[in-house]
Kinemage of the C-alpha trace (Angstrom):
@kinemage 1
@onewidth
@group {chain A} dominant
@subgroup {mainchain}
@vectorlist {calphas} color= white
{ca met a 1} P 0.000 0.000 0.000
{ca ser a 2} L 2.956 2.316 0.634
{ca asp a 3} L 4.015 4.616 -2.216
{ca asn a 4} L 7.367 6.255 -2.874
{ca ile a 5} L 7.321 9.745 -1.378
{ca lys a 6} L 9.878 12.410 -2.153
{ca gly a 7} L 11.975 13.648 0.756
{ca ser a 8} L 10.900 16.734 2.643
{ca gly a 9} L 14.040 18.657 1.701
{ca arg a 10} L 15.060 19.436 5.292
{ca lys a 11} L 18.636 20.361 6.235
{ca glu a 12} L 20.959 17.532 7.116
{ca asp a 13} L 20.798 16.408 10.719
{ca pro a 14} L 23.983 15.128 12.404
{ca arg a 15} L 21.954 12.387 14.069
{ca pro a 16} L 21.750 8.994 12.323
{ca ser a 17} L 19.038 8.781 9.680
{ca ile a 18} L 15.893 6.829 10.434
{ca asp a 19} L 16.844 4.242 7.787
{ca his a 20} L 20.147 3.674 9.598
{ca gln a 21} L 18.251 3.429 12.878
{ca leu a 22} L 15.893 0.890 11.303
{ca ser a 23} L 18.881 -1.365 10.686
{ca lys a 24} L 19.974 -0.832 14.282
{ca gly a 25} L 16.634 -2.147 15.538
{ca val a 26} L 15.631 1.010 17.418
{ca ser a 27} L 12.803 2.083 15.100
{ca leu a 28} L 10.172 0.374 17.237
{ca ala a 29} L 10.597 3.050 19.909
{ca his a 30} L 10.205 5.755 17.280
{ca leu a 31} L 7.152 4.063 15.814
{ca leu a 32} L 5.529 3.771 19.244
{ca lys a 33} L 6.265 7.453 19.856
{ca phe a 34} L 4.666 8.283 16.518
{ca met a 35} L 1.503 6.225 16.987
{ca gly a 36} L -1.716 7.663 18.378
{ca ile a 37} L -3.315 9.531 15.500
{ca gly a 38} L -4.598 6.227 14.101
{ca val a 39} L -6.481 5.581 17.342
{ca val a 40} L -7.955 9.098 17.298
{ca val a 41} L -9.413 8.708 13.801
{ca gly a 42} L -10.193 5.050 14.558
{ca val a 43} L -12.677 6.169 17.216
{ca ala a 44} L -15.001 7.062 14.328
{ca tyr a 45} L -15.055 3.347 13.436
{ca ile a 46} L -16.480 2.312 16.815
{ca asp a 47} L -18.877 5.177 17.458
{ca pro a 48} L -22.523 4.721 18.599
{ca gly a 49} L -23.626 4.685 14.960
{ca asn a 50} L -21.845 1.359 14.637
{ca trp a 51} L -23.685 0.112 17.694
{ca gly a 52} L -27.045 0.909 16.119
{ca thr a 53} L -26.332 -0.740 12.765
{ca asp a 54} L -24.377 -3.694 14.182
{ca ile a 55} L -26.960 -4.491 16.839
{ca ala a 56} L -29.681 -4.349 14.177
{ca ala a 57} L -27.591 -6.506 11.808
{ca gly a 58} L -26.736 -9.105 14.442
{ca ser a 59} L -30.217 -9.420 15.934
{ca lys a 60} L -31.971 -9.662 12.526
{ca phe a 61} L -29.465 -11.579 10.425
{ca gly a 62} L -27.130 -13.303 12.863
{ca tyr a 63} L -23.540 -13.504 11.657
{ca ser a 64} L -24.405 -13.255 7.947
{ca leu a 65} L -23.515 -9.541 7.532
{ca leu a 66} L -20.154 -9.834 9.304
{ca trp a 67} L -18.392 -9.775 5.914
{ca val a 68} L -19.762 -6.269 5.353
{ca val a 69} L -18.024 -5.131 8.549
{ca val a 70} L -14.742 -6.709 7.406
{ca met a 71} L -15.009 -5.249 3.891
{ca ser a 72} L -15.865 -1.793 5.231
{ca asn a 73} L -12.945 -1.867 7.643
{ca leu a 74} L -10.466 -2.806 4.896
{ca met a 75} L -11.811 -0.001 2.735
{ca gly a 76} L -11.434 2.339 5.687
{ca met a 77} L -7.759 1.410 6.066
{ca leu a 78} L -7.066 2.290 2.439
{ca leu a 79} L -8.945 5.594 2.561
{ca gln a 80} L -7.379 6.692 5.854
{ca tyr a 81} L -3.953 5.830 4.446
{ca leu a 82} L -4.632 7.998 1.387
{ca ser a 83} L -5.905 10.792 3.641
{ca ser a 84} L -2.798 10.799 5.814
{ca lys a 85} L -0.544 10.632 2.747
{ca leu a 86} L -2.340 13.616 1.212
{ca gly a 87} L -1.739 15.673 4.353
{ca ile a 88} L 1.923 14.658 4.612
{ca val a 89} L 2.888 15.153 0.963
{ca thr a 90} L 0.942 18.354 0.210
{ca gly a 91} L 1.061 19.906 3.677
{ca arg a 92} L -2.662 20.590 3.323
{ca ser a 93} L -5.746 18.824 4.628
{ca leu a 94} L -8.368 17.369 2.301
{ca ala a 95} L -10.604 20.406 2.888
{ca glu a 96} L -7.730 22.780 2.128
{ca asn a 97} L -6.893 20.851 -1.033
{ca cys a 98} L -10.513 21.164 -2.144
{ca arg a 99} L -10.350 24.927 -1.631
{ca his a 100} L -7.008 25.294 -3.432
{ca asn a 101} L -7.472 22.868 -6.316
{ca leu a 102} L -11.173 23.000 -7.229
{ca thr a 103} L -13.441 25.701 -8.577
{ca lys a 104} L -15.261 27.814 -6.017
{ca trp a 105} L -18.682 26.249 -6.621
{ca lys a 106} L -17.288 22.702 -6.421
{ca ser a 107} L -15.483 23.529 -3.196
{ca leu a 108} L -18.584 25.134 -1.673
{ca ser a 109} L -20.723 22.149 -2.713
{ca leu a 110} L -18.304 19.723 -1.067
{ca trp a 111} L -18.233 21.918 2.037
{ca gly a 112} L -22.019 21.657 2.227
{ca thr a 113} L -21.957 17.857 2.027
{ca ala a 114} L -19.134 17.721 4.588
{ca glu a 115} L -21.164 19.806 7.048
{ca ile a 116} L -24.154 17.501 6.531
{ca ala a 117} L -21.863 14.575 7.321
{ca ala a 118} L -20.635 16.316 10.484
{ca ile a 119} L -24.213 16.898 11.658
{ca ala a 120} L -25.242 13.298 10.896
{ca thr a 121} L -22.159 12.084 12.738
{ca asp a 122} L -22.868 14.068 15.868
{ca leu a 123} L -26.465 12.883 15.861
{ca ala a 124} L -25.101 9.400 16.445
{ca glu a 125} L -22.394 10.403 18.912
{ca val a 126} L -24.525 12.629 21.140
{ca ile a 127} L -27.543 10.342 21.157
{ca gly a 128} L -25.364 7.318 21.886
{ca ala a 129} L -23.763 9.009 24.891
{ca ala a 130} L -27.134 10.379 26.066
{ca ile a 131} L -28.623 6.864 25.960
{ca ala a 132} L -25.697 5.542 28.011
{ca ile a 133} L -26.119 8.318 30.603
{ca asn a 134} L -29.832 7.529 30.772
{ca leu a 135} L -29.204 3.802 31.226
{ca leu a 136} L -26.551 4.273 33.908
{ca phe a 137} L -27.990 7.202 35.876
{ca gly a 138} L -31.631 7.554 34.798
{ca ile a 139} L -31.069 11.087 33.440
{ca pro a 140} L -33.504 12.021 30.602
{ca leu a 141} L -32.056 11.896 27.080
{ca ile a 142} L -32.260 15.635 26.418
{ca tyr a 143} L -30.231 16.437 29.539
{ca gly a 144} L -27.845 13.612 28.696
{ca ala a 145} L -27.255 15.242 25.306
{ca ile a 146} L -26.461 18.585 26.955
{ca ile a 147} L -24.100 16.884 29.429
{ca thr a 148} L -22.375 15.182 26.502
{ca gly a 149} L -21.895 18.534 24.765
{ca val a 150} L -20.350 20.110 27.856
{ca asp a 151} L -18.153 17.066 28.581
{ca thr a 152} L -16.885 17.119 25.018
{ca leu a 153} L -15.697 20.711 25.371
{ca leu a 154} L -14.013 19.887 28.698
{ca ile a 155} L -12.155 16.946 27.156
{ca leu a 156} L -11.145 19.097 24.182
{ca ala a 157} L -9.676 21.608 26.642
{ca leu a 158} L -6.913 19.062 27.288
{ca glu a 159} L -5.451 20.073 23.925
{ca arg a 160} L -4.244 23.288 25.567
{ca lys a 161} L -1.685 21.100 27.372
{ca gly a 162} L -0.655 19.510 24.075
{ca phe a 163} L -2.350 17.282 21.533
{ca arg a 164} L -0.731 14.234 23.130
{ca lys a 165} L -2.823 14.812 26.276
{ca leu a 166} L -5.995 14.746 24.212
{ca glu a 167} L -4.777 11.633 22.397
{ca ala a 168} L -4.149 9.925 25.740
{ca ala a 169} L -7.699 10.684 26.928
{ca ile a 170} L -9.185 9.260 23.723
{ca ile a 171} L -6.952 6.176 23.857
{ca gly a 172} L -8.086 5.602 27.459
{ca met a 173} L -11.746 5.648 26.402
{ca val a 174} L -11.013 3.296 23.498
{ca ala a 175} L -9.335 0.908 25.971
{ca ile a 176} L -12.517 0.912 28.083
{ca ile a 177} L -14.587 -0.029 25.021
{ca gly a 178} L -12.154 -2.796 24.095
{ca phe a 179} L -12.072 -4.364 27.569
{ca ala a 180} L -15.851 -4.172 27.843
{ca tyr a 181} L -16.346 -6.101 24.619
{ca val a 182} L -13.733 -8.710 25.456
{ca phe a 183} L -15.851 -9.306 28.552
{ca glu a 184} L -19.066 -9.405 26.470
{ca ile a 185} L -17.549 -11.935 24.049
{ca leu a 186} L -16.501 -14.197 26.923
{ca leu a 187} L -20.044 -14.123 28.293
{ca ala a 188} L -21.808 -14.518 24.943
{ca gln a 189} L -19.755 -17.558 23.819
{ca pro a 190} L -20.383 -17.053 20.084
{ca asp a 191} L -20.041 -19.701 17.370
{ca trp a 192} L -16.453 -19.197 16.183
{ca asn a 193} L -16.911 -21.411 13.129
{ca lys a 194} L -19.758 -19.202 11.896
{ca ile a 195} L -17.726 -16.090 12.669
{ca ala a 196} L -14.787 -17.346 10.580
{ca tyr a 197} L -17.075 -18.328 7.694
{ca his a 198} L -19.191 -15.171 7.538
{ca ala a 199} L -16.203 -12.850 8.038
{ca ile a 200} L -14.734 -14.108 4.757
{ca ile a 201} L -17.605 -15.455 2.647
{ca pro a 202} L -20.180 -12.865 1.448
{ca glu a 203} L -23.823 -13.875 1.820
{ca phe a 204} L -25.742 -11.704 -0.622
{ca ser a 205} L -29.090 -13.284 0.220
{ca ser a 206} L -29.147 -11.120 3.360
{ca leu a 207} L -29.093 -7.961 1.247
{ca gly a 208} L -32.753 -8.149 0.304
{ca gly a 209} L -35.251 -5.823 1.978
{ca ser a 210} L -34.033 -4.199 5.186
{ca gly a 211} L -30.729 -6.071 4.903
{ca leu a 212} L -29.539 -3.664 2.223
{ca leu a 213} L -30.410 -0.652 4.364
{ca ile a 214} L -28.473 -2.115 7.292
{ca ala a 215} L -25.521 -3.147 5.069
{ca val a 216} L -25.225 0.374 3.654
{ca gly a 217} L -25.625 1.679 7.202
{ca ile a 218} L -22.682 -0.496 8.294
{ca leu a 219} L -20.612 0.969 5.458
{ca gly a 220} L -21.590 4.496 6.475
{ca ala a 221} L -20.936 3.760 10.137
{ca thr a 222} L -17.527 2.236 9.464
{ca val a 223} L -16.002 4.437 6.754
{ca met a 224} L -16.633 7.908 8.133
{ca pro a 225} L -16.251 11.069 5.987
{ca his a 226} L -15.314 13.257 8.950
{ca ala a 227} L -12.498 10.862 9.923
{ca ile a 228} L -11.030 11.166 6.425
{ca tyr a 229} L -11.075 14.963 6.649
{ca leu a 230} L -9.579 14.885 10.149
{ca his a 231} L -6.756 12.446 9.385
{ca ser a 232} L -5.372 14.601 6.561
{ca ser a 233} L -5.186 17.557 8.950
{ca ile a 234} L -3.860 16.245 12.266
{ca ile a 235} L -1.194 14.063 10.631
{ca lys a 236} L 0.661 17.293 9.811
{ca ser a 237} L 1.400 17.751 13.529
{ca arg a 238} L 3.808 14.807 13.422
{ca his a 239} L 6.310 16.759 11.303
{ca lys a 240} L 7.065 19.041 14.268
{ca met a 241} L 6.795 16.300 16.877
{ca met a 242} L 9.087 13.859 15.052
{ca pro a 243} L 12.247 15.786 14.026
{ca tyr a 244} L 14.231 12.548 13.705
{ca ile a 245} L 12.117 11.433 10.733
{ca lys a 246} L 14.220 12.395 7.745
{ca ser a 247} L 11.750 12.094 4.890
{ca asn a 248} L 8.091 12.156 3.935
{ca lys a 249} L 8.514 8.560 2.772
{ca gln a 250} L 9.310 7.415 6.311
{ca leu a 251} L 6.505 9.519 7.749
{ca val a 252} L 4.025 7.922 5.358
{ca lys a 253} L 5.271 4.440 6.287
{ca phe a 254} L 4.825 5.148 9.989
{ca ser a 255} L 1.376 6.578 9.336
{ca met a 256} L 0.390 3.514 7.316
{ca ile a 257} L 1.432 1.167 10.149
{ca asp a 258} L -0.334 3.348 12.715
{ca thr a 259} L -3.503 3.312 10.604
{ca ile a 260} L -3.490 -0.445 9.989
{ca val a 261} L -2.915 -1.305 13.666
{ca ala a 262} L -5.497 1.167 14.996
{ca leu a 263} L -8.213 0.262 12.475
{ca ser a 264} L -7.569 -3.464 12.939
{ca leu a 265} L -8.320 -3.031 16.641
{ca ala a 266} L -11.340 -0.863 15.826
{ca gly a 267} L -12.527 -3.502 13.357
{ca leu a 268} L -12.315 -6.204 16.030
{ca val a 269} L -14.456 -4.111 18.378
{ca asn a 270} L -16.876 -3.261 15.589
{ca gly a 271} L -17.185 -6.920 14.629
{ca ala a 272} L -17.573 -7.900 18.292
{ca ile a 273} L -20.662 -5.688 18.617
{ca leu a 274} L -22.341 -7.564 15.763
{ca val a 275} L -21.129 -10.946 17.037
{ca val a 276} L -22.436 -10.389 20.568
{ca ser a 277} L -25.777 -9.263 19.138
{ca ala a 278} L -25.935 -12.370 16.929
{ca ala a 279} L -24.893 -14.743 19.721
{ca thr a 280} L -27.372 -13.358 22.247
{ca phe a 281} L -30.354 -11.775 20.498
{ca his a 282} L -30.524 -13.667 17.172
{ca thr a 283} L -29.892 -17.013 18.856
{ca his a 284} L -32.905 -16.380 21.109
{ca asn a 285} L -35.028 -15.025 18.206
{ca val a 286} L -35.084 -11.530 19.721
{ca val a 287} L -35.069 -8.648 17.222
{ca ile a 288} L -33.754 -5.504 18.881
{ca asp a 289} L -35.245 -2.191 17.798
{ca ser a 290} L -33.529 0.134 20.286
{ca ile a 291} L -30.304 0.321 22.274
{ca asp a 292} L -32.094 0.582 25.612
{ca val a 293} L -33.963 -2.642 24.797
{ca ala a 294} L -30.602 -4.252 23.980
{ca tyr a 295} L -29.314 -3.140 27.385
{ca lys a 296} L -32.357 -4.491 29.218
{ca thr a 297} L -32.385 -7.745 27.230
{ca leu a 298} L -28.747 -8.472 28.053
{ca thr a 299} L -29.540 -8.748 31.765
{ca pro a 300} L -31.714 -11.907 31.627
{ca leu a 301} L -29.530 -13.408 28.863
{ca leu a 302} L -26.016 -12.678 30.148
{ca gly a 303} L -26.462 -11.071 33.582
{ca asn a 304} L -26.228 -7.626 35.187
{ca leu a 305} L -22.479 -7.255 34.639
{ca ser a 306} L -22.982 -7.633 30.890
{ca ser a 307} L -25.545 -4.852 30.691
{ca tyr a 308} L -23.383 -2.513 32.797
{ca ala a 309} L -20.338 -3.233 30.634
{ca phe a 310} L -22.491 -2.497 27.577
{ca ala a 311} L -23.620 0.893 28.941
{ca ile a 312} L -20.155 1.951 30.143
{ca ala a 313} L -18.634 1.087 26.762
{ca leu a 314} L -21.419 2.977 24.993
{ca leu a 315} L -20.761 6.056 27.143
{ca ala a 316} L -17.012 5.914 26.406
{ca ser a 317} L -17.790 5.464 22.712
{ca gly a 318} L -20.186 8.421 22.638
{ca leu a 319} L -17.838 10.804 24.457
{ca ala a 320} L -14.705 9.833 22.534
{ca ser a 321} L -16.385 9.941 19.133
{ca ser a 322} L -18.103 13.232 19.962
{ca val a 323} L -14.695 14.759 20.718
{ca val a 324} L -13.387 13.477 17.380
{ca ala a 325} L -16.484 14.723 15.554
{ca thr a 326} L -16.019 18.216 17.017
{ca leu a 327} L -12.355 18.238 15.986
{ca ser a 328} L -13.423 17.150 12.501
{ca gly a 329} L -16.059 19.864 12.264
{ca gln a 330} L -13.402 22.408 13.155
{ca val a 331} L -11.013 21.038 10.492
{ca ile a 332} L -13.757 21.043 7.839
{ca phe a 333} L -14.836 24.610 8.639
{ca glu a 334} L -11.291 25.994 8.692
{ca gly a 335} L -10.145 24.121 5.609
{ca phe a 336} L -13.012 25.156 3.355
{ca thr a 337} L -13.397 28.766 4.581
{ca asn a 338} L -9.871 29.739 5.694
{ca leu a 339} L -11.514 31.905 8.352
{ca lys a 340} L -9.362 32.733 11.376
{ca ile a 341} L -11.434 32.525 14.556
{ca lys a 342} L -10.241 32.061 18.120
{ca leu a 343} L -10.016 28.388 19.063
{ca trp a 344} L -12.586 28.434 21.880
{ca lys a 345} L -15.103 30.295 19.710
{ca arg a 346} L -14.657 27.787 16.862
{ca arg a 347} L -15.158 24.909 19.277
{ca ile a 348} L -18.383 26.343 20.700
{ca val a 349} L -19.791 27.198 17.255
{ca thr a 350} L -18.868 23.759 15.904
{ca arg a 351} L -20.369 22.114 18.970
{ca leu a 352} L -23.646 24.044 18.611
{ca ile a 353} L -23.970 23.430 14.853
{ca thr a 354} L -23.809 19.675 15.369
{ca leu a 355} L -25.472 19.455 18.812
{ca val a 356} L -28.693 21.350 18.116
{ca pro a 357} L -30.072 18.836 15.548
{ca ala a 358} L -29.484 16.007 18.031
{ca ile a 359} L -31.423 17.836 20.744
{ca ile a 360} L -34.264 18.602 18.294
{ca ala a 361} L -34.480 14.935 17.263
{ca ile a 362} L -34.631 13.840 20.898
{ca ser a 363} L -37.282 16.477 21.690
{ca leu a 364} L -39.460 15.205 18.833
{ca gly a 365} L -39.392 11.732 20.347
{ca val a 366} L -37.761 10.024 17.362
{ca ser a 367} L -36.584 6.470 18.145
{ca pro a 368} L -32.882 6.657 19.125
{ca leu a 369} L -31.978 3.491 17.200
{ca ser a 370} L -33.804 4.807 14.117
{ca ile a 371} L -31.800 8.034 14.368
{ca leu a 372} L -28.565 6.052 14.666
{ca val a 373} L -29.280 3.850 11.638
{ca ile a 374} L -30.608 6.707 9.473
{ca ser a 375} L -27.659 8.935 10.386
{ca gln a 376} L -25.283 6.239 9.188
{ca val a 377} L -27.192 5.861 5.921
{ca val a 378} L -26.899 9.641 5.406
{ca leu a 379} L -23.148 9.338 6.007
{ca ser a 380} L -22.908 6.516 3.508
{ca ile a 381} L -24.720 8.557 0.864
{ca gln a 382} L -22.347 11.480 1.532
{ca leu a 383} L -19.253 9.258 1.479
{ca pro a 384} L -18.664 9.398 -2.324
{ca phe a 385} L -18.426 13.201 -2.065
{ca thr a 386} L -15.463 12.709 0.265
{ca val a 387} L -13.861 9.671 -1.359
{ca val a 388} L -13.879 10.913 -4.970
{ca pro a 389} L -11.902 14.127 -4.239
{ca leu a 390} L -9.485 12.167 -2.027
{ca val a 391} L -8.781 9.575 -4.726
{ca tyr a 392} L -8.558 12.303 -7.378
{ca phe a 393} L -6.030 14.419 -5.435
{ca thr a 394} L -3.788 11.499 -4.413
{ca gly a 395} L -3.779 10.220 -8.008
{ca lys a 396} L -2.849 13.620 -9.490
{ca lys a 397} L 0.879 14.071 -10.198
{ca lys a 398} L 0.507 17.857 -10.295
{ca ile a 399} L -0.694 17.824 -6.678
{ca met a 400} L 1.300 14.917 -5.185
{ca gly a 401} L 4.492 15.133 -7.230
{ca ser a 402} L 5.983 12.390 -9.379
{ca glu a 403} L 7.046 10.291 -6.380
{ca gly a 404} L 4.060 11.037 -4.145
{ca val a 405} L 1.301 10.186 -6.596
{ca asn a 406} L -0.505 6.857 -6.096
{ca arg a 407} L 1.115 3.909 -7.823
{ca leu a 408} L -0.912 1.702 -10.168
{ca thr a 409} L -1.836 -0.883 -7.500
{ca thr a 410} L -3.053 1.819 -5.129
{ca lys a 411} L -5.010 3.499 -7.936
{ca ile a 412} L -6.771 0.221 -8.777
{ca leu a 413} L -7.626 -0.485 -5.128
{ca ala a 414} L -8.899 3.067 -4.672
{ca leu a 415} L -11.025 2.773 -7.831
{ca val a 416} L -12.527 -0.531 -6.646
{ca cys a 417} L -13.246 0.987 -3.231
{ca thr a 418} L -14.934 4.030 -4.797
{ca thr a 419} L -16.964 1.826 -7.160
{ca val a 420} L -18.245 -0.337 -4.295
{ca ile a 421} L -19.267 2.728 -2.276
{ca ile a 422} L -21.103 4.343 -5.188
{ca ser a 423} L -22.747 1.059 -6.240
{ca met a 424} L -24.094 0.368 -2.760
{ca asn a 425} L -25.521 3.858 -2.590
{ca ile a 426} L -27.225 3.469 -5.982
{ca leu a 427} L -28.747 0.198 -4.783
{ca leu a 428} L -29.963 1.929 -1.638
{ca ile a 429} L -31.629 4.743 -3.609
{ca ile a 430} L -33.300 2.222 -5.952
{ca tyr a 431} L -34.563 0.219 -2.996
{ca gln a 432} L -35.795 3.276 -1.096
{ca phe a 433} L -37.654 4.990 -3.943
{ca phe a 434} L -38.474 2.418 -6.611
{ca met a 435} L -39.179 -0.844 -4.748
């Protein structure tokens, strides 16, 4: 997947080059110091939107849609790799590249779709966290949403002490989610033979009727537009933090490893949500239509500890992904508009733009699980408007340079990925409006 990237052109450093250090066997320490951004963007792959679609998929179709989770995660790895490479090679985020390299009306149109994606994302994040707060403490959803908004801003304040502090907080919440689902898997005792089969072998018979809606929802919940925008922006911070890295080529390699490791872990958690749902709800012929019902149903099936672990993990997922969504909204706004606003003002405005629709939806009494699934479908429909510019920019020699441009293999994989995304969305539109 790695492409040849031209060196950054920095002055010679008397310290040994990273390639020399690689041969000395000390690069692991440097790689570990580099890693962290992958986990931050990977949070988007295990957000509450995934919970909604994966719980629905597992309870209705058992393990049969697990291959969609695997496929979506692999596509996510490729797209996040391209996003990070774009930021490293050009020194600009995806949003900034849109503003610099496209006509004004194209850039504005893409900005509009990106903002819609940010709003749809935060619908899932805020509602997921609000549900968890309600389940754990009995606080009404609307107040839970407000608490989530305030908590998000408090967590984001850690960035004032350095981005690494914010990374550490997000990694801690991801660890909570991971441990919780290891515990859930141990209790659920799923059928590992079915897991292995359905993770690899596609079962298209499940894509009829509501199965297609859920499959596209899984794609939208896994490959997140806002994560692609964010990755291309925050990866640039590693240039300053990693002075020992001598070239863009090495930086891209480190980023690729970071992305693969982080999204592999996120994919395991994402798959575990579906597997636990299949092993508990589908096995007992229980179709789950809301997350609170899933929480309550876990108690008689797996015990009180299981339901508490479920709610705690959901809360960690909602808070962490809401932080990432707010960061993404900030990156999208800045990149497309180039407006210079004080950080705290941008954060509050971004938070309000994406929080208000969630509060309105809750006030109208819309089913939380329906909001989660629909929000992910909206994200999936928006996804081509993020993927196409990304693939176009990284495949353009004028933008990436002769050594930074995607090689033939990467171009083919990116084209296949884009084709699958667009095809699934066309199928969804046909199903929704003509069947």
